[in-house]
Structures are given as C-alpha cells and as structure tokens.
N, C-alpha and C positions, 0 to 999 in steps of 0.2 A: 500711826506708823512712825517708828523711830527714824531719825534723821541719819543715824550712823549706818555704815555699811557693814552688815554682819557677815562673817565668813564661817564656813562649817568647822565647828570645834568638837573635840571629843569630850569636853567637860560634861555636858548635859547628859550624853549618852552614858558616859562612865558613871555618873551619878545614878542613873536608872539601873544599870547592871549591878551596881553595888547595893542598891536598895532592894531589889526583888530577886528572889524571894527570902532574903535573910530575915531572921526574926530577932527581936530584941532580947528575949530571955527563953528559958527552957519551958515555961508554962505555956508559951504560944502553941497552938495546935500544929501538928505536922500537916504536910500537904494533903495527905489522904484524909485526915480528921477534918481538916477545913472544908473539903468538898462534901464529906458526909454530913457535917453540921449545916452547911449551906442547903443541901438538897432536902434534908429533913425538915428544916424550918420553912423552907419555901414550898415543900410538897410538890417538887418538881415543876414549879412555875418558872417559866423561862426568864421573865423580867426580874423576878426576886432573886433567882439564882444568879443572874448576871450582875445584879447590884451588889450581892453579897461577895461574889468573887472579885469584883472590881475595887473593893475596899483595900485590897493588897497593893493596888497601883496608885492610889490617890496621893500618897506621901511622895512617891517618885515623880509623878506628873508635876506636882507643886514645885518640886526642886528644879525640874527641867525648865518650867516657866520662869522661875527666879533667875536661873542661870542665864537664860536668853535675854531676859529683860535688863539684867544688870550688866550684860557684856558691853564693854566699851571697845569701839573699833580702833585699830592703830592709825586709821585715817581720819579720826575725828579731831576736833579742835581747830587749828589753823589750816589744815589741809582742805583743799577744795575738791578733793576726789569724792565722788558720790554725792555731792551737794548740787542744788539747783533744781529746776523743774522745767517742764516745757510749757510754754504760754498756752492759756486756755484758748481753744478754738484754732490751734495751729493745724494746718493741713499741708502736707508737701504737695509740690506741683503735680506729681504723677498720680495722686490719689483720685482726682476727678476723672482722668482717662481710664484708670484701673476700674472704676465704677461704671464704665460704659463699654460699648463694644469696640474692640481693637481691630479685628479682622472683618471688614464689610462684606467679604466675599462668601461668608458661610452663615448659616442660621445660628441664633444664639438662644441661651436659656439662662435666666437669672437664678443665682444660687446664693445662699447664705448658710451659716452653720445650722440654724434652726430648720430650714427646709431640707437640708441634707440629713439631719437626724431623722426627720419625718419620712423621707424617702427610704433611708436605710432600715428604719424599723418596719416598714411596709414591705420592702423587697429584698433586703439582704438575706442570702442563703445562709450566710454564717450565723446570723441571729436565729434563723429557723432551726439551725442545728442546736444552738444553745437552748431554745425554748422547748424542744422535745425532751430534754433531760428531766425536768420535774414530772412531765406526764408519764414517763417511763418509770420513775421512782414511785409515782402514785399508784400505780398498778399493784405494788407490793402491799398496800393497805388492804385492798380487797382480797389479795392472796392470803394475808394474815387472818382475815375474817373467815376464810373458806372453811377451816375446821369446825366452825360453829353453825354451819348451815344444817337444815334439816336434810337427812340422807334417806332416800328410799332405796330398797333393795329387793331382790327377788332371786329365787333359786329353784329350778326344776330338776327332778332326778327320776330316771327310769331304771329299775332293776329287774333283771331276768337271770336267775341262777339255776343251774343244773349241774350238781356236783355230787360225787360219791360221799357216803357217810360210813363211819366206822362203828356205829352202834345204833340200836333200834330205839333208843330213847328220844332221838331227834324226830324220826319219821313215823315210828310205830312198827311198820313191817316192810317198808321199801328200803332198798339198798342205795338209792339216790335221792338227794334232797332237791326239791323244786320250789323256787320262790318267784313270785311275780309281784311287783310293787311299783306304784307311782307316787311321787310326792311333790308338792308345790309349797314353798315357803316364801313369804313376802312380808314386808313391814316397813317401819320407819325408825331411824336412829337420830339422836340429837345430843350434842355436847353443849354444856352451859359453861359460862365464864367462871363459875364456882368450882369447876373441875367435874361436876356431875355428869354422868353418861347415862342416858335413858334409851331403852330399846323396847319397841312394842312389835311383836310380829304374830302372824297367823300361820298355821300349818294345816294343809288339807292334803289327804292322800288315800290310797287304798292298799290293802295287803292280802295276799293269799298264798297258801302253801299246799303241799300235798301231805303234810303231817296229819296223822289221825288225831293228834291231841289239839289241833287248831280249831278254835270255836270262838265266835261263829265263823262260818265260811264267808268268803268274799267281804272282808271287813272294810268299812269305811272309817278312816281315822281323822280327827281334827284336834287342834290344840291352840290355845291362845296364851301367849307369854308376855309378861311384863318384867324386864331386868333393869335394875338400877344399881350403879356403882358410884361411890362417893369416896375420894381421897380424903383423909383426915389430917395428914401432916404434909408429906411431900407432895407437891403439885397442887396443894389446896389454896383456894382464895382467888378472888377476882383479879388482884393485882398481879399475881403470878401468871395467870392464864391470859390476861389482857396485854402483857408485856409485849408480845410480838407485834400487836396492833399499834402500841404506842411507839414502838421503835420504828415501825414503818412510817408512822406519821411524822416523826422527828426527821427521819431520813428524807422524806419529801419536803420538809421544811428546809433542810439543809441544801437540797437541790435547788430550792427557790433563791437561796442566798447565792448559790454558785451561778445561777442565771443572771442575777443582778450584777455580780461581779464581772461576768463576761460581757454583759451589755455595756457596762461602763467602760470596760477596756476597748470594746469595739468602737463605741462612740467617740472615745478619746482619739483613736486612730482617724476617725472621719474628721474630727475637728483639726488634727495635725495635717490631714490631706488638703482641707479647705485652706488654712493659713499657708501651706505650702504652694498651693495654686495662686493665692493672692501675691505671695513673694515672687513667684516666677513671672507673673504678669507685671509686677513692678519692675523687676530687673530687665524685662524685655523692653519696656518704655524707657528706662534709664539708659540702656545701651544703645537703643535706637536713636535717642536723642543725641548721645554722645557721638555716635557715628556720623550723624548729619553736621553737628557743629565742627567736628574735625575735618570733614570734607569741605565745608565752607571756608575754614581757616586755611586749609591746604591750597584751595583755589586762589586765595589771596596771596599766599606765599608764592605761588607760581608766578603771579604777575610781578613780583619783586625779585625774581631770579636775576642776578647779575647786579643788583642794586645793593641790597643789604641782606639777601638771603643766599648763602653759599650753597653749592650742590649737595654737600654732605648734610646740611641741615634739612634741605628739602627732601632728600632720601629718607632721612629719619622720620620726618613728618608723614611721608607716604606710607612708611611702614606702620606707623600708629593708626593711620586711617584703616588700612587693610585689617589690622588686628581688632579695631573697634567694630568694623562691619562683621567679621567673623564671630565675635562675641555676641553681637545682636542676632545673627542667624542661629547660633547654638541656643540662645535664650528662648527662641520660638519653640524649638524642639523640646526644651526643658518644660515649657508651658503645656505642650501636648502631652508629655508624660505625666504631668501632675494631674491633668485631666483624666487620663486613663487610670491612674491610681484611684481617683474618686469613684469612677464607674465600677472598678473591681470591688471596692468596699461597699457601695451602695446597691449595685445590681439593679438599678432602675432602667428599664428599656427606653424610657423617654430621654435618657442622657446619651443615647446612641442614635445617630442619624447617618444615613447612607451618603448624604452630601457633606458630611463633616458638621461639627457643632462646636461652638465656642461657649464655654461656661463663663458667664460674666459674674464677678464677685460683687455682690450688692453690699454685704456687710463689711464696713469699714473698721479697721483696728482702733482700739482705744488707747490713748496715751495718758490717760488719767491715773493718779496713784490709786492703788487698791486700798480697800477699807477693812481688810481682814487682819485681826490680831493673832499674834502667836498663841496666846492663851485659848482663844476660841478655836483655832485650828486643831490643837491637840485634843481639847474636849470633844469637839465634833468628831474627830477621827475615831476616838475609842468608843463612841456611842453609835457610829454608823457604818464602820467598815464591815462588809459582809464576812471577811475572813475572821474576824473576832466572833461575830455571831455563830458562824460555823463551828469554831473551837468550842464555844460554850455549849452549843447543842451536842457536840460530841461527848462532852463530860456528862451532859444530861442523859444520853443514851447509855454511857458506860455505867451510871448509877443504877438504871433500870436493870441492866445485865447483872449488876452486883446483887441487887435484891433477889433476883431469881436464883443466883447461885447460893445465897443465904438460905433460901427455901429448900434447896436441893441438898443441903446438909442434913435434913431430917430423915428419919426412916420412912420407908413405904408402909403406911397403915391405911388400908382401904376397907370400907364397909360396903358389902354387896348384899343385894336382895333380889330374889326372883319369885314371882307368883305366877301360877298358871292354872288353867282349867283344861280338861281333855274330854272328848267324846268319842265313842265307839258304837258302830251298828254293822249288822251284817247285810248281805246282798247289795253292797255298794250304796247304801242310803246315806248320801252325803249330807242332805238337809237334816235328817233326823240326828246324825252324828254331831253336826254343828249346834243344833238347838240343845242337844242333850248335854253338851259340856257346861251349859249354864243352868239347865233345869235339874239335873241329877247331881247328887253329892255336893260337895263343897270345894272351894279352891285349895290347891296345894301350894306350898311355899317352902323356900329354903333361903336361909340368910346366914351371915357370918362376917368374919374380918380376916384380912390377909395382912400379914406383917413380914417385912424383909428389910434387913439392914446389913450392909457389908462390913465386916470386921476391919477396922482401920479407916474405912471410907475415904480411901486415898484419892479416888477420882474426883468426888465432890469437893474435897478439901484443896485439891490442886487447882480445880476451876475457880473456886472462891478465891484463892490467893492471886490467881492470874488476873481476875476482875479488879482486885485491889491495886495491883501493879499497874494495870492499864489506866486506872483513874489517876493515879500519881503520874504516869507518864503523859496523860492528856493534860493535866494541870501544867506541867512543865512545857508542854507544846503550846498551851495558851500563853504562858509567860513569853515564849519565843515569838509568837504571833503578834502579841502586843508590842514587844520591843521592835519588831520589824516594821510594823505599820506606823508606830510613832517615829521611828527613824525616817521612814519614807515621807511622813507629813512634815517633819522638820526640814528635810532636804528640799522638799517641793516648795515649802514656804520661803526658805532661804534663796532657792533659785528664782522664785517670783520676785523677791525683793532685789536680788542681784540683777535680773533682767530689766527691772524698772530703772535701776541706776545705770545699767549699760545703755539703756535707750536714752536717758537724759544726757549721758556723756557723749554718745554718738551724735546726738542732736547738736551739741556744742561743737563737735568736730565738724560736722556738715556745715554749721553756720559759719565758722572760721574759713573753711575752704570756699564757701560761697562769697564771703567778703573779699578773698584774694581774687576770685574771677571777676568781681565787679570792679575791683581796683585796677586790674590789668585792662579791662575794657575801657575804663576812663582814661587810662594811660594811652591806649591806642587812639582814642578820640582827640586826646591832647596833642599827640605827635602828628596826627593827620592835620589838625588845624594849623600847626606851625611848620608843616612840610618838613618834618624831621623823619629820620629813618626809624622804621618800627618793625622790620622783619623779625628781629630777635624777640620782640615782645610778642609777636603773633605765635611763635613756637612756645614761649613761656605760657601763653594763654591756652594753647592746645594742652601742654602738660598740666596746667592747673585745672583745666576742665576735666582731665583724666582723674586727677586726685579728688575732684568734687563728686564725680560719679562713683568713685570707690567709697567715699564717706556716705553718699546717698545710699549706696548698697548696704553699707554697714548699719545705717539707720533703719532701713527697711527690714533687714534681718533681725535687728534687735527689737524692733517694734512688733514684729510678727512673733518672735520668741516670747516676748512678754505676754502677748495675748494667748499664746498657746499655753503658757504657764499658768494662766488663770484657770483654764480647764483642766490642766494636770493637777493643780492643787484641789479642785473640786473632786476629782477622781480619787486623789489620795485621801481626802477627808470622807469618802464614801457618799457624797451627796450630789454627784453628777447626774444621776437619774432623777432624784427628787427636785433638784434645782431646775432642771429643764422640764418638769411636769410630765414625766414619762410614767405611765401606769402599766402594770403587768396584771393581766386578768386572764383567767381560764374561761374558754367558751365551749359549751357543749352544743354542737349542731342539732338543729331540730330533726334532721333526717337521722334516724338511727344507724344508717349504714356509714355515716361519715365519722371519721376519727376525731376525737377532741383536739383542740388546739389551744395554745396559750398566745394571746394577742398582746404584743408589746407595741404600745402606741403612745403618741404625744397628745395630751389633752389640748 
C-alpha cells in the first residue's frame, strides 16, 4: 500500500473514457462485427466470449492502474498528513466493555458479522424474495421445451342429416337426403429440433345414408395416416429450433447473477448494521463515562465554591454535566434502534425477546492496514462483478436472436409427405374394416413441396436489422457497465485508504487529547499537594475531558467506517459472497407436492 494519501481524480476515469471504445484505425472491426466475430469463434461459450470482449478494456485498465500508482499526493514529502500508523495490539479502553454485556437487566445474545450473515441467509424474508427469481426464470426452460413434447389428440364426431335435395342423383328417388355417421380420430404428434413434424393418427367410424347408390349398406370405415412435414430453408435446423431453450437457459443464468448481486447488497447492509451497532455501543460507553467524570468534577467544584470557583463557573459546569447525561441517555436509545435495524434485516426470531434483548458485539474492529492493491482490485472487479456477467450474457442472448433472424430471411420451402391405408366393410364390421386396410390393396401416399416468399421480405429484414442494432446497443451497454463498476471499485478502494488514514489521524488526535487530560490531572495533584487554588483547573479538566470524548467518538467512527469499507470494497469487487464462503444451491424437495427452493447458506 502506498504511503501517500490518494484523492479522487478524474485523470484515470478520463483515460478510460477516452480509450473505450475508440479504435486506432479504420481496419479495426466495428462494434457489431466485434461481437459477431467473438461469438462465432467462441461458439457462444460464455467464458470465451467474455475473454474476447474484455480485450477491448485491457489497455484502458492498464492505464488506469498506471495513473493510480504514479499519482503523487499533494500531502506527500515533508507533510505529516496521512502518515503514521496505529501501534500493533492497540485497544481503546471501551473495547473490552463493548465486547461484554452492558445492560445486566436483560438477556443477551452474542453477535458478529459472520453469525449475522448466517442468520440472514437462513431467515431473511428479503433474501427469500431474491432467491425465488431464478426459480421463476427456470420455469421458462421447461416452457420452451414444451413444443417438442409428444402430443396425443382425439376427436369424436356424430352426424345426423335430414335435408332436402334438388336432384335425384344424390339419393336416387327420395326428395330428402338422410345421413347417419359416427367418427373417432386419435393419434400422436411430435415436433423435433430439426423442425420436422410427424403425425400418426387412426380413424374409425361408420357411415349410412338413404341413397340407393350407397353400397355396401351400414359401412364401417377405418384409416391409418402418417404425415411428415420438413422445412428445408426457413425454420430449418437444430440451432434455430433450439434457440428458445438456449435463451431461456441464459435468462436463468442471468437471474442467478442477479441473485448474487442482491445477496451481496443485502449482506453489505447487514455488515453496515453490525458496525453501526458496535459504534452506538461504543458511543454509549464513552458518553456514560464522560457524564460520570463530569459529575465527579462538578462535586469537587461545589466544595470549592467561594474559594476559587465563582458561581458563574459552577453554573457552566452544571450545564455541561446535564448535557453529558442527556447525551448518554440518547446514546442508549440509539443503541436500541441499531439493534432493531439488525432484526429487520436478519428476521431471526431468536433476536427478539419479550423481556428485551441486548445484542453483544463479539467481533472487534481491525485497525491493521489492508493488503489489497489497486491493480488487484480492478482485475478482480472486472472478472467477478455480476453486473458485467449479466451484460455479457445479454449479448450472448442477442446473438442467438440474430442467428434466428438470419434464418428467417430465407423463403419458406417445406417438404411434406403423407401415407395412408383405408378399410371399408358393410354391416358395421369394424374389425374386418381395420384388418382390411392392411390386407387388401396397397398404401396410398401423397407428397410434394410448398414454397412461399414475400416480395421485398420487409418484415424479416426489419427484424434482422433490429437484432443487429440491439447487439451494438448491448455492447455499448457493456461499456457503460464496465465503466461504472470500475469507477465504483476505484472510489471504494480510495475510500478504504482514506478511511484508514482518517483512523490513524483520529488516533493521533485522541492521543493528544488524552495527554492533555493526564497533564491536567497531574496539575490538580500538584496543586493539592501544595495547598494552591485549583478550581479553575478543575473546569479546564472538565472541558478537556469533553474534548477527549469527542476525539474518542471520532476515532470510534473512523475505526468502524474503515472496517465497513473493507466489506464495501469486497462488494464492489464482486467477491463478498465468495470471500465469506456463501454457496447458492437449488434444492428439489423429496415430496413432490413441495415447491423447489434455492438455498443460500454459509459453508
């Protein structure tokens, strides 16, 4: 870690914006061509596509790293601002009490960031909301597979006609035509990924009329049909017909990235709430001690009223005592509110007790320097942020849609074939009619091709152009996403470094104020030993104690801000889930009546 204190500059971000996606010469592929080349060479493999697309950012990231590493702070050199460190093993006086029970009148439960993560993953209703999204998206995969299921069908029909006729050729000698028939048709259909559609059906029925030309009477009719249709150009091929399934799978994967992003954001809020509780407990102890010290000093000043403590100084001291007692009381309510915030985020019923409950913060903050480099932060961010993974997968989906639109530019050219056999017997002999369709004669068949092509083909060409524009738009969206997440990583890294330096600086301020209090205490002891007046020194001691408490509060806030910044940087780098060994697994209950769930848990 560099010793200089870096401030947020626009140089590195400007370098990035100037580099992406400007190309060096006209031979460089356009944005659309780059995506097409990447997807064709990677065959839609996500990792290869991601690697290919990220080549356009490597130069910009390298310049950002160089700009950050070569930046010289205006406070470097002879300035002491931002320099120094906190001694190893240093622990402020309130830390031991914060780590134990403060209110002995209520039950307590031990907490730390890890245990709260575990509780939140198990009980948080918000995480349950997040975890249902991938399951909802996953249903679209089965839905997309639905058209390729085997389909059984059946249709029954009953006909009874009695209608006048205008010629004798239909009935012979009757002026009304009568027809009685029944028909049952059933079978199975199947569509294949090649686009082939196959149908096998059986027809069984009977037919009878009053026509004198009808022979034989009381006919039993049967027929077995096999129909095959195969597209040869448009809608042909496994890739075209499988595209909806692949798109649903990518959409499910995008939902998984969304779940990871939401889980990281929620856990970051849990960590913020924990360190907020730790801070409020620290402030409560600091203000409680200040109130007690001020009250003790005030009692000593009361005894010296008329000697060396004028009434105005005593009144001022009393006002300070009341103010400190008020601050201590307010700090207790702030601690209770911080506990309530944790309960709202975690939703664990064990954190709620009818007799009241105190959450004891077991995990102590770290004041050690962090060991994350700026270069590593940027590289980790671009490889792990779920937003970038989502953007790449959207491009992957867009290319699949483009391939479908390319296929749809072709004419409709379909090959069809139908073969069938039929049987016919009188006296409603269904069995003989059915066997006769295979025993007598030979099968019939019909086949051919169908062609259709719209002149101009405007609809397909418009859709194809739209898909190309969408790919270009999504590539620019990827550029924007990369810029934003890298900016967030830069700011989070600098905030972490700034907060560490702030913690060191506040430690030095607290140390100086503590030395002033100790010096005034020594002065009081000296004056007491020599029977000199010390009323004014007592008031100065009260004032110095107030400043010491303020600097202790400043140190506690900076210490907790620094520790929260560590988690914030992990979230900005996209590794908060993996660093804390959190796994996301889908579970299918053994009981078929139960709905599937996604279990987000800590190993």
